[in-house]
py3Dmol code that shows the C-alpha trace and the ligand (Angstrom):
import py3Dmol

protein = """\
ATOM      1  CA  MET A   1      20.894  97.530 165.938  1.00  0.00           C
ATOM      2  CA  ASN A   2      20.212  94.054 164.987  1.00  0.00           C
ATOM      3  CA  ASP A   3      18.073  92.870 162.168  1.00  0.00           C
ATOM      4  CA  THR A   4      17.291  89.229 163.216  1.00  0.00           C
ATOM      5  CA  PHE A   5      15.620  86.257 161.537  1.00  0.00           C
ATOM      6  CA  ARG A   6      12.728  87.003 163.813  1.00  0.00           C
ATOM      7  CA  HIS A   7      12.468  90.531 162.446  1.00  0.00           C
ATOM      8  CA  LYS A   8      12.765  89.236 158.982  1.00  0.00           C
ATOM      9  CA  GLY A   9      10.015  86.722 159.482  1.00  0.00           C
ATOM     10  CA  LEU A  10       7.662  89.363 161.019  1.00  0.00           C
ATOM     11  CA  ARG A  11       8.363  91.690 158.002  1.00  0.00           C
ATOM     12  CA  LYS A  12       7.549  88.885 155.616  1.00  0.00           C
ATOM     13  CA  LYS A  13       4.191  88.563 157.390  1.00  0.00           C
ATOM     14  CA  LEU A  14       3.603  92.222 157.233  1.00  0.00           C
ATOM     15  CA  VAL A  15       4.130  92.278 153.538  1.00  0.00           C
ATOM     16  CA  GLU A  16       1.726  89.464 152.956  1.00  0.00           C
ATOM     17  CA  GLY A  17      -0.816  91.445 155.083  1.00  0.00           C
ATOM     18  CA  ILE A  18      -0.355  94.623 153.020  1.00  0.00           C
ATOM     19  CA  SER A  19      -0.686  92.718 149.689  1.00  0.00           C
ATOM     20  CA  TYR A  20      -3.835  91.163 151.043  1.00  0.00           C
ATOM     21  CA  LYS A  21      -5.176  94.708 151.651  1.00  0.00           C
ATOM     22  CA  GLY A  22      -4.808  95.502 148.106  1.00  0.00           C
ATOM     23  CA  ILE A  23      -1.149  96.853 147.421  1.00  0.00           C
ATOM     24  CA  GLU A  24       0.069  95.411 144.079  1.00  0.00           C
ATOM     25  CA  ASP A  25       3.102  97.190 143.187  1.00  0.00           C
ATOM     26  CA  LYS A  26       5.936  94.648 143.770  1.00  0.00           C
ATOM     27  CA  ARG A  27       8.715  97.269 144.045  1.00  0.00           C
ATOM     28  CA  ILE A  28       6.764  98.808 146.977  1.00  0.00           C
ATOM     29  CA  LEU A  29       6.056  95.282 148.772  1.00  0.00           C
ATOM     30  CA  ASP A  30       9.851  94.357 148.183  1.00  0.00           C
ATOM     31  CA  ALA A  31      11.010  97.699 149.827  1.00  0.00           C
ATOM     32  CA  ILE A  32       8.842  97.033 152.797  1.00  0.00           C
ATOM     33  CA  GLY A  33      10.068  93.689 152.874  1.00  0.00           C
ATOM     34  CA  LYS A  34      13.593  94.884 152.979  1.00  0.00           C
ATOM     35  CA  ILE A  35      13.699  97.849 155.107  1.00  0.00           C
ATOM     36  CA  PRO A  36      14.109  97.130 158.771  1.00  0.00           C
ATOM     37  CA  ARG A  37      11.146  99.127 160.152  1.00  0.00           C
ATOM     38  CA  HIS A  38      12.201  98.542 163.790  1.00  0.00           C
ATOM     39  CA  PHE A  39      15.272 100.620 163.258  1.00  0.00           C
ATOM     40  CA  PHE A  40      12.979 103.709 162.796  1.00  0.00           C
ATOM     41  CA  MET A  41      11.475 103.344 166.316  1.00  0.00           C
ATOM     42  CA  ASP A  42      12.581 103.292 169.825  1.00  0.00           C
ATOM     43  CA  SER A  43      13.806  99.841 170.853  1.00  0.00           C
ATOM     44  CA  THR A  44      10.763  99.501 173.377  1.00  0.00           C
ATOM     45  CA  PHE A  45       8.771  98.839 170.219  1.00  0.00           C
ATOM     46  CA  ASP A  46      10.941  95.910 168.979  1.00  0.00           C
ATOM     47  CA  ASN A  47       8.217  93.438 169.673  1.00  0.00           C
ATOM     48  CA  ILE A  48       5.390  95.178 167.765  1.00  0.00           C
ATOM     49  CA  ALA A  49       7.323  97.264 164.986  1.00  0.00           C
ATOM     50  CA  TYR A  50       5.934  94.967 162.421  1.00  0.00           C
ATOM     51  CA  GLN A  51       2.314  95.428 163.289  1.00  0.00           C
ATOM     52  CA  ASP A  52       0.506  97.251 160.496  1.00  0.00           C
ATOM     53  CA  LYS A  53       0.036 100.239 162.763  1.00  0.00           C
ATOM     54  CA  PRO A  54       1.473 103.849 163.319  1.00  0.00           C
ATOM     55  CA  PHE A  55       3.670 104.183 166.517  1.00  0.00           C
ATOM     56  CA  PRO A  56       5.169 107.230 168.305  1.00  0.00           C
ATOM     57  CA  ILE A  57       8.529 108.493 167.216  1.00  0.00           C
ATOM     58  CA  GLY A  58       9.046 111.249 169.798  1.00  0.00           C
ATOM     59  CA  SER A  59       8.049 114.908 169.561  1.00  0.00           C
ATOM     60  CA  GLY A  60       4.339 113.900 169.443  1.00  0.00           C
ATOM     61  CA  GLN A  61       4.777 112.450 166.006  1.00  0.00           C
ATOM     62  CA  THR A  62       4.328 109.099 164.438  1.00  0.00           C
ATOM     63  CA  ILE A  63       5.616 106.724 161.941  1.00  0.00           C
ATOM     64  CA  SER A  64       2.851 106.099 159.393  1.00  0.00           C
ATOM     65  CA  GLN A  65       1.081 102.615 159.298  1.00  0.00           C
ATOM     66  CA  PRO A  66       2.910 100.529 156.570  1.00  0.00           C
ATOM     67  CA  TYR A  67      -0.330 100.041 154.598  1.00  0.00           C
ATOM     68  CA  THR A  68      -0.690 104.025 154.518  1.00  0.00           C
ATOM     69  CA  VAL A  69       3.155 104.290 153.274  1.00  0.00           C
ATOM     70  CA  ALA A  70       2.363 101.768 150.532  1.00  0.00           C
ATOM     71  CA  PHE A  71      -0.839 103.144 149.604  1.00  0.00           C
ATOM     72  CA  GLN A  72       0.604 106.670 149.397  1.00  0.00           C
ATOM     73  CA  THR A  73       3.615 105.433 147.428  1.00  0.00           C
ATOM     74  CA  GLU A  74       1.264 103.391 145.117  1.00  0.00           C
ATOM     75  CA  LEU A  75      -0.708 106.436 144.263  1.00  0.00           C
ATOM     76  CA  LEU A  76       2.501 108.464 143.396  1.00  0.00           C
ATOM     77  CA  GLN A  77       3.183 105.914 140.469  1.00  0.00           C
ATOM     78  CA  ILE A  78       6.974 106.535 140.890  1.00  0.00           C
ATOM     79  CA  THR A  79       9.142 105.910 137.697  1.00  0.00           C
ATOM     80  CA  LYS A  80      12.956 105.453 138.296  1.00  0.00           C
ATOM     81  CA  GLY A  81      14.656 108.704 138.798  1.00  0.00           C
ATOM     82  CA  ASP A  82      11.413 110.747 139.643  1.00  0.00           C
ATOM     83  CA  LYS A  83      12.240 113.866 141.673  1.00  0.00           C
ATOM     84  CA  VAL A  84      10.023 113.585 144.746  1.00  0.00           C
ATOM     85  CA  LEU A  85       9.488 116.205 147.515  1.00  0.00           C
ATOM     86  CA  GLU A  86       8.288 114.557 150.722  1.00  0.00           C
ATOM     87  CA  ILE A  87       6.588 116.983 153.591  1.00  0.00           C
ATOM     88  CA  GLY A  88       7.094 115.339 156.972  1.00  0.00           C
ATOM     89  CA  THR A  89      10.270 113.340 157.205  1.00  0.00           C
ATOM     90  CA  GLY A  90       9.412 112.008 160.697  1.00  0.00           C
ATOM     91  CA  SER A  91      11.169 108.867 161.134  1.00  0.00           C
ATOM     92  CA  GLY A  92      12.658 108.750 157.489  1.00  0.00           C
ATOM     93  CA  TYR A  93      10.895 105.365 156.831  1.00  0.00           C
ATOM     94  CA  GLN A  94       8.697 106.741 154.098  1.00  0.00           C
ATOM     95  CA  ALA A  95      11.783 108.435 152.452  1.00  0.00           C
ATOM     96  CA  ALA A  96      13.574 105.055 152.624  1.00  0.00           C
ATOM     97  CA  VAL A  97      10.775 103.357 150.696  1.00  0.00           C
ATOM     98  CA  LEU A  98      10.827 106.032 148.051  1.00  0.00           C
ATOM     99  CA  LEU A  99      14.682 105.764 147.693  1.00  0.00           C
ATOM    100  CA  GLU A 100      14.347 101.848 147.603  1.00  0.00           C
ATOM    101  CA  ILE A 101      12.188 102.120 144.493  1.00  0.00           C
ATOM    102  CA  GLY A 102      14.517 104.419 142.721  1.00  0.00           C
ATOM    103  CA  ALA A 103      13.125 107.939 143.426  1.00  0.00           C
ATOM    104  CA  LYS A 104      15.384 110.922 144.020  1.00  0.00           C
ATOM    105  CA  VAL A 105      14.076 112.132 147.434  1.00  0.00           C
ATOM    106  CA  TYR A 106      13.763 115.731 148.831  1.00  0.00           C
ATOM    107  CA  THR A 107      12.322 115.717 152.346  1.00  0.00           C
ATOM    108  CA  ILE A 108      11.498 118.391 154.843  1.00  0.00           C
ATOM    109  CA  GLU A 109      10.951 118.119 158.610  1.00  0.00           C
ATOM    110  CA  ARG A 110       9.935 120.981 160.903  1.00  0.00           C
ATOM    111  CA  HIS A 111      11.054 119.096 164.243  1.00  0.00           C
ATOM    112  CA  HIS A 112      14.636 119.650 164.521  1.00  0.00           C
ATOM    113  CA  ASP A 113      15.271 116.446 166.598  1.00  0.00           C
ATOM    114  CA  LEU A 114      13.450 114.358 164.070  1.00  0.00           C
ATOM    115  CA  PHE A 115      15.371 116.022 161.300  1.00  0.00           C
ATOM    116  CA  ILE A 116      18.781 115.249 162.852  1.00  0.00           C
ATOM    117  CA  LYS A 117      17.693 111.667 163.904  1.00  0.00           C
ATOM    118  CA  SER A 118      16.130 110.510 160.700  1.00  0.00           C
ATOM    119  CA  GLN A 119      19.138 111.715 158.598  1.00  0.00           C
ATOM    120  CA  LYS A 120      21.564 110.074 160.730  1.00  0.00           C
ATOM    121  CA  LEU A 121      19.653 106.668 160.484  1.00  0.00           C
ATOM    122  CA  LEU A 122      18.947 106.908 156.755  1.00  0.00           C
ATOM    123  CA  HIS A 123      22.808 107.585 156.159  1.00  0.00           C
ATOM    124  CA  GLU A 124      23.733 104.643 158.348  1.00  0.00           C
ATOM    125  CA  LEU A 125      21.388 102.356 156.331  1.00  0.00           C
ATOM    126  CA  GLY A 126      23.016 103.667 153.108  1.00  0.00           C
ATOM    127  CA  TYR A 127      20.011 105.961 152.030  1.00  0.00           C
ATOM    128  CA  HIS A 128      20.820 109.499 151.010  1.00  0.00           C
ATOM    129  CA  PRO A 129      17.861 111.877 150.548  1.00  0.00           C
ATOM    130  CA  ASN A 130      18.339 115.545 150.492  1.00  0.00           C
ATOM    131  CA  SER A 131      16.996 116.406 154.047  1.00  0.00           C
ATOM    132  CA  PHE A 132      15.976 119.858 155.003  1.00  0.00           C
ATOM    133  CA  TYR A 133      14.950 121.364 158.281  1.00  0.00           C
ATOM    134  CA  GLY A 134      11.956 123.894 157.823  1.00  0.00           C
ATOM    135  CA  ASP A 135       8.379 124.289 156.990  1.00  0.00           C
ATOM    136  CA  GLY A 136       7.008 122.105 154.379  1.00  0.00           C
ATOM    137  CA  TYR A 137       4.247 124.632 153.535  1.00  0.00           C
ATOM    138  CA  ILE A 138       6.676 126.788 151.703  1.00  0.00           C
ATOM    139  CA  GLY A 139       8.265 123.576 149.991  1.00  0.00           C
ATOM    140  CA  LYS A 140      11.863 123.976 148.605  1.00  0.00           C
ATOM    141  CA  GLU A 141      11.734 126.144 145.636  1.00  0.00           C
ATOM    142  CA  ALA A 142      15.351 125.963 144.825  1.00  0.00           C
ATOM    143  CA  PHE A 143      15.076 122.327 143.654  1.00  0.00           C
ATOM    144  CA  SER A 144      11.727 122.619 142.071  1.00  0.00           C
ATOM    145  CA  PRO A 145       9.891 121.673 139.977  1.00  0.00           C
ATOM    146  CA  TYR A 146       9.248 118.034 141.305  1.00  0.00           C
ATOM    147  CA  ASP A 147       7.813 115.079 139.387  1.00  0.00           C
ATOM    148  CA  LYS A 148       5.841 114.261 142.566  1.00  0.00           C
ATOM    149  CA  ILE A 149       5.155 115.645 145.888  1.00  0.00           C
ATOM    150  CA  LEU A 150       4.017 113.581 148.929  1.00  0.00           C
ATOM    151  CA  ILE A 151       2.596 115.060 152.174  1.00  0.00           C
ATOM    152  CA  THR A 152       2.693 112.639 154.960  1.00  0.00           C
ATOM    153  CA  ALA A 153       0.916 114.817 157.601  1.00  0.00           C
ATOM    154  CA  GLY A 154      -2.745 115.971 157.467  1.00  0.00           C
ATOM    155  CA  ALA A 155      -2.999 119.304 155.609  1.00  0.00           C
ATOM    156  CA  PRO A 156      -6.386 121.359 156.347  1.00  0.00           C
ATOM    157  CA  GLU A 157      -6.332 122.293 152.801  1.00  0.00           C
ATOM    158  CA  ILE A 158      -4.279 121.713 149.437  1.00  0.00           C
ATOM    159  CA  PRO A 159      -1.152 123.900 149.875  1.00  0.00           C
ATOM    160  CA  GLU A 160      -1.124 126.068 146.855  1.00  0.00           C
ATOM    161  CA  GLU A 161       2.558 126.851 147.224  1.00  0.00           C
ATOM    162  CA  LEU A 162       3.519 123.330 146.904  1.00  0.00           C
ATOM    163  CA  ILE A 163       1.269 123.037 143.530  1.00  0.00           C
ATOM    164  CA  LYS A 164       3.555 125.759 142.168  1.00  0.00           C
ATOM    165  CA  GLN A 165       6.569 123.660 142.792  1.00  0.00           C
ATOM    166  CA  LEU A 166       5.096 120.695 140.984  1.00  0.00           C
ATOM    167  CA  LYS A 167       5.866 119.703 137.214  1.00  0.00           C
ATOM    168  CA  ILE A 168       3.000 120.078 134.868  1.00  0.00           C
ATOM    169  CA  GLY A 169       1.725 116.515 134.550  1.00  0.00           C
ATOM    170  CA  GLY A 170       3.121 115.740 137.947  1.00  0.00           C
ATOM    171  CA  TYR A 171       1.052 114.206 140.944  1.00  0.00           C
ATOM    172  CA  MET A 172       0.795 115.469 144.501  1.00  0.00           C
ATOM    173  CA  VAL A 173      -0.525 112.947 146.923  1.00  0.00           C
ATOM    174  CA  ALA A 174      -1.864 114.463 150.210  1.00  0.00           C
ATOM    175  CA  PRO A 175      -4.212 113.745 152.988  1.00  0.00           C
ATOM    176  CA  ILE A 176      -6.435 116.739 153.044  1.00  0.00           C
ATOM    177  CA  GLY A 177      -8.797 117.666 156.009  1.00  0.00           C
ATOM    178  CA  LYS A 178      -8.677 118.726 159.746  1.00  0.00           C
ATOM    179  CA  ASN A 179      -9.652 115.675 162.048  1.00  0.00           C
ATOM    180  CA  ILE A 180     -10.035 113.032 159.406  1.00  0.00           C
ATOM    181  CA  GLN A 181      -8.456 113.424 156.111  1.00  0.00           C
ATOM    182  CA  ILE A 182      -9.390 112.456 152.601  1.00  0.00           C
ATOM    183  CA  MET A 183      -6.557 111.042 150.578  1.00  0.00           C
ATOM    184  CA  LYS A 184      -6.244 112.972 147.485  1.00  0.00           C
ATOM    185  CA  ARG A 185      -4.235 112.823 144.238  1.00  0.00           C
ATOM    186  CA  ILE A 186      -3.717 116.174 142.663  1.00  0.00           C
ATOM    187  CA  THR A 187      -2.664 116.241 138.924  1.00  0.00           C
ATOM    188  CA  LYS A 188      -1.260 119.425 137.783  1.00  0.00           C
ATOM    189  CA  LEU A 189      -2.787 120.004 134.371  1.00  0.00           C
ATOM    190  CA  SER A 190      -1.366 123.560 133.589  1.00  0.00           C
ATOM    191  CA  ASP A 191      -0.221 126.497 135.612  1.00  0.00           C
ATOM    192  CA  GLU A 192      -3.617 127.419 136.404  1.00  0.00           C
ATOM    193  CA  GLU A 193      -5.494 124.019 136.688  1.00  0.00           C
ATOM    194  CA  TYR A 194      -5.474 120.893 138.451  1.00  0.00           C
ATOM    195  CA  ASP A 195      -7.522 117.708 138.803  1.00  0.00           C
ATOM    196  CA  ILE A 196      -8.383 115.976 142.015  1.00  0.00           C
ATOM    197  CA  GLU A 197      -8.998 112.264 142.643  1.00  0.00           C
ATOM    198  CA  ARG A 198     -10.252 111.019 146.138  1.00  0.00           C
ATOM    199  CA  PHE A 199      -9.148 107.840 147.748  1.00  0.00           C
ATOM    200  CA  GLY A 200     -11.032 107.307 151.037  1.00  0.00           C
ATOM    201  CA  GLU A 201     -10.465 108.416 154.564  1.00  0.00           C
ATOM    202  CA  PHE A 202      -7.280 108.448 156.723  1.00  0.00           C
ATOM    203  CA  VAL A 203      -6.021 109.836 160.028  1.00  0.00           C
ATOM    204  CA  PHE A 204      -2.594 111.764 160.139  1.00  0.00           C
ATOM    205  CA  VAL A 205      -0.909 113.952 162.655  1.00  0.00           C
ATOM    206  CA  PRO A 206      -1.519 117.491 161.566  1.00  0.00           C
ATOM    207  CA  MET A 207       0.569 119.438 158.926  1.00  0.00           C
ATOM    208  CA  LEU A 208       1.462 122.626 161.089  1.00  0.00           C
ATOM    209  CA  LYS A 209       2.963 126.051 159.921  1.00  0.00           C
ATOM    210  CA  GLY A 210       6.643 126.978 160.964  1.00  0.00           C
ATOM    211  CA  LYS A 211       9.367 125.144 162.292  1.00  0.00           C
ATOM    212  CA  ILE A 212      10.162 123.941 165.833  1.00  0.00           C
ATOM    213  CA  ASN A 213      13.435 123.589 167.742  1.00  0.00           C
TER     214      ASN A 213
END
"""
ligand_1 = """\
26
LIG
N 6.846 110.092 156.671
C 6.921 110.099 158.078
C 5.667 110.264 158.746
C 5.822 111.148 159.925
S 4.260 111.963 160.502
C 7.545 108.744 158.405
O 7.793 107.793 157.579
O 7.914 108.439 159.567
C 4.500 113.468 159.846
C 5.473 114.350 160.109
O 5.218 115.612 159.450
C 5.879 114.680 161.519
O 7.193 114.328 161.864
C 5.719 116.184 161.586
O 6.559 116.787 162.421
C 5.931 116.653 160.233
N 5.309 117.904 159.776
C 4.077 118.397 160.184
N 3.882 119.585 159.525
C 4.993 119.922 158.865
C 5.558 120.964 158.161
N 4.821 122.110 158.017
N 6.694 120.925 157.427
C 7.396 119.948 157.702
N 7.158 118.795 158.360
C 5.886 118.758 159.048
"""
view = py3Dmol.view(width=600, height=400)
view.addModel(protein, "pdb")
view.setStyle({"model": 0}, {"cartoon": {"style": "trace"}})
view.addModel(ligand_1, "xyz")
view.setStyle({"model": 1}, {"stick": {}})
view.zoomTo()
view.show()
């Protein structure tokens, strides 16, 4: 794996593009400027890895579009040391962004090969999330409550089990819907109530139940 001047230059352009599209949090822009996204994809994507687009990562899944990663991360309003549960580790790229801005990351993936691959790469790059192989619908109660929960696959509806694992006052950012998703930020107000804000349409690979070998 090589991070060349060309990759660094393309990354700088990508950051400028994302900033132009409205992302303001400098910590997030710096993280995207630092993390070698091309390492999170097959080498055949080397020439296009810094386009602001999703790309296949195997097992029928995709690495999210960088703008979407930045948008979801911005909605989470991470403060240093926040305990964040991510559903859908995929390539591990989003987890790296969260770690880079100071979050403590717990991440779950249902595809065993992606779980293994992302964990290996993240460790090689010096990122150490707590990675789990399993079904994100049931979350990871043992480490709850979380300050923030991020879902990076399209959930047909708000997963109630995950709300239970969220701290009161915490945020869950999740794309909700079947074919097209509405980005929602759910604020847990009490054990019984939550507030929902909506942030436009996105398209994600679906959040599916169970785990896969
Ligand atoms: N955050 C990832 C995006 C990957 S796409 C990245 O930065 O690359 C969404 C991922 O969610 C896929 O890898 C998919 O396998 C996973 N996924 C879908 N349903 C899931 C579930 N119920 N539990 C855990 N992971 C799930």
